[in-house]
N, C-alpha and C positions, 0 to 999 in steps of 0.2 A: 222831630217827635220828642215829646217830653219823656222823662225817666219813668213816670207812672204809666204812661201809655206803652212804653217799651215792655215794662213788667207785665201789663195786661196781655200784650201780644204774645209774650213768651209763655205766660200761663195758659192761654188758649191753645198755643202750639203744643205745649206739653200735655194738656188734658187729652189731646189726640182725638180718637174716634170711639173711645169707650166700648170697644169690642163689637161695634156695629158692622162687622164685615164677615164674609165667609172665606175660609181658606181651604186649599187642597195642596197636596205635597207630591213631589215626584221622586222616585227612587230608581236605582238600576240594579239588575241581577248581580249577585256576588260571584266572584270568580274563584274564591277559595274559602277555607273554613274561617279564617280570621275576618275576612270581609263579610262573611255571612253573619258572624256575631255582631259586627258593627251595624249591619243593616237591621237586624232584629232589635237590637238595643234602641236604635233610632225610631223604628216603627212603634215600639211599646212606649217610648218617651213622648212621641207626638200624637198617639191615638187619643189621649185624654183631652186634646184640644178639639175633638169632634170635627175633624175635617169633612167636607162634603164628599170627597173621595181621595184616594191615593192612586197615583199612576205608576206603572213600572215600564221602563224603557226596554228596547228590543233591538237585537242585531239581526242582520239578514240571514246569517247561517242557522241551520236547524238546531245546533247545540244551544245557541243563545236563546233561540225561540222556545226551546223546551224549558230553559231556566226561567224565562219570563212566565211561562205557563204555570210552572210549579210554584213560583213565588206568589203570583196572583191568587192562585187557589188557596195557598197556605194562609195568606193575609185574611182572605174572606173567612176561612174556617176558624183561624185562631183568634181573630180580633173582632169579627163582625163588621169591619169597615167595608165601605164600598170600594172595591179594588178594580182599577181599569188598566188592562194591558194595552201597551202600544202594539199596533199591528201595521205591517207594511206589505205592499204588493210585490216587493223585490224577492226573488228566489223562491217563489211558491206559485203554483198554478191557481187559477180561479177555483178549480175543484178542491184543491188542498185548503185554500183560504175558507171556502164554505164549510169544510169539515172542522177546521180550527174554530171558526165562529160558532158552529153548532155545539161543539164540545164546551166552549165557554158558556154558552146559554144554558146548556144542560147542567153545568156546574154552578149555576146561580149568578154568573157574571152578567151584569146588565149594561155596563158602560164600557166603551172601547174608544181609544184614541187612534184615529185612522190617519196614516201618513203614507206618502209615496215611498219614503226611504231613500237612502243614498245609494246610487248605482255604483257598484264596484268598477274599477278600471277594467276595460275590455268587455263590459256588459253589452250583450248584443240582442237581448230579447226585446220584444215589442213593449214599449212603455206601458206601465199600468199605473195610472195616476191615482191620487188620493180620492178624487171624485168618483173614479171607477170602483174603488174599494168601498166608499160610502154606499154606493148603489148596490154593490154585492152584499154588504152587511144588512141593508134594508130588506133584501130579498130573502135573507135567512130568518131574521127575527126583529122584534121592535127594540133594538138597542138604543141607548142614549149615546150619541156619537159626538166626540170632540174632534176638531181638526186644528191644524196649525196655521198661524199667520205671521207675517213678517212686517212689522211697522216700518222698518227701514229697507224693505224690498228684499225678496229672496235672491241670493247671489246668482242664481241661474236664470232669473226672470229677464225677459227682453226689455221690459220697462215697468214702472210703478203701476201703470194702468193695466198692463197685461197680468201682473201679479194679482191685482184687485179682482179682475174678471175671473181669474182662476179660483180665488177664494169664493166668489159668488157661485161659481159652478159647484163647489163642494157643498155650499149651503143648499143650493137648489136640488142637489142629489139626495139631500135628507139629513145633513149634519145639524146638530142642535146647538153646539157651543163652539167657540173659537178660543184657543189658547195661544198667546203670542210667544214668539222667540223672546229671550231676555233683551232688555234695552236699558239705557240709562238717561237718554234724552227724553224727558217727559213730553215735551212739545211734539216730538215725532209720533208718540203714541196717540196724543189727543187729535193731531191732524189726521192720522190714519183712521181713528174711530169716526171722525166726521166724514171722511171719504167713503168709508164703509156704509154709513147711513145714507149718503147721497146716491148710492147705486142700489139701495133697497136691501142691504144686509141688515136684518133686524136682530140677529143673534147677539148675545152679549160678547164683547171682545175682552176676554179675561187676560189681564197682564201677567206675564211670566216674570217673577222676581228672583234674581240670582244674587245672594249675598257673596261678595267677592273676597275670598280669603287669600287668593294667590293671584296677584295682579299680572305677573309675567305670563302665567297660563291664560289669563283672561285675554291678554293682548293677542295671543296666538289664536284663541277661539274666535275673537271678534273679527280678526282678519278673514277667517274662513266663512264666518256667518254674516258678514257685511253689517256688523253692529258698530255704531259710532261710540267711541269713548270720549266724553267731553274733557276738555283741558283741565277743568277744575278737579275732575276725578283723578287724573294722572298725578296732579299736584298733591292730592291727599295721601297717595301711596308712596310718594317720594321718600327715599331713605329708609323704607321699612322692610327692605329685602330680608333682613335677619331678625325681624321683630314680629313674630306671629301674633302675639297678644294684642299689640296695637292694630295690626291689620284686621283682626277679628272685630275690634271695637269700631274701626272705620267702616267695615263691611256692614255691621249692624246699624250704625248710624245712617248710612246712605239708604239702606233698604227701608228703614222706618220712615225716613223723610219722604221717600218715594210713595209709600203706601198712604201716608197722611195727605200728601198733595193730591194723589189720585182719588182718594176717598172724598175729598172736598169737590172733586170734579164729577162726583156721582158714581164712581166705581165701587162695587160692593163685593166682588169676588176677586181673589188673588191666588195665583198658583205659584208655589215656592219650589225652586229647583234646589233640593236639599243636598245633592251630591252624597247621599246616604249618611250625612252627619246631622244630628238633631240639635246640638247645643245652640247654635246661632239662630236657627229657625224658631226654636222654642222661645229663646230670649226675645226675639223680635215680636213674635205673636203675643207673648205675655205682656210686653210693654205697650202693645197696641190694644190691649184689653181683651184679647182672645184667651180665655182662662178655662181650666177644667171645671166642669159643672159639679 
């Protein structure tokens, strides 16, 4: 390739996608006052990017459930953003879930992320799957429902095909959108999207993007969630254990490249796992052309 062609290619690469994408952000409920301040600083920093929605994660115990409930209502009231609580079928009866869903609807919450949830050790209740929860939510009101998917297969799935059939079950029960577990191997996402289409899943498969600022922590999370970490990525974080600034730059660079490549493959919506920090997600979105209006 000639030098001029290289410059052209680089310029095209850098011109990126000119903001022609939709973004959504995920947060988790704060456990103390300091974390609460960090969360709200992040929400206010990111709300100007006009996300499609923001989601708030959820633990199985009722204390965390209440925190999620409170944060979601607060976001809706204070910012006007569409706030979507995560909801799981663990540790709540169908009657309780219906009450929670009705309360969300009465509070103006129209979008829910429906998940099975992680069963705690010794859990002996009858399984209540995400497809059951989607069906239950549909019986309460006309929610906009997102469900989870695993491009590299759910760790508990018997096989990739069984996992795919389970996702189809969730869509058939009435889910509107699919958000993926974070991933770094783009081919695995594209192959998964093709396989979804091949069995009649026509919902958009929204990629979950995780900017990685702590590689050691990622390795632990990846082992639990069955996410493949490419060798090139491990190499990029080599020797940066005590260098947070460079790790942040590497994280932003990888996430931006992923969004650029995926957008060229026709992906328009991206869901960012913010870990309640706004700086990196804001910088990534800004560079990709997602700007305050």
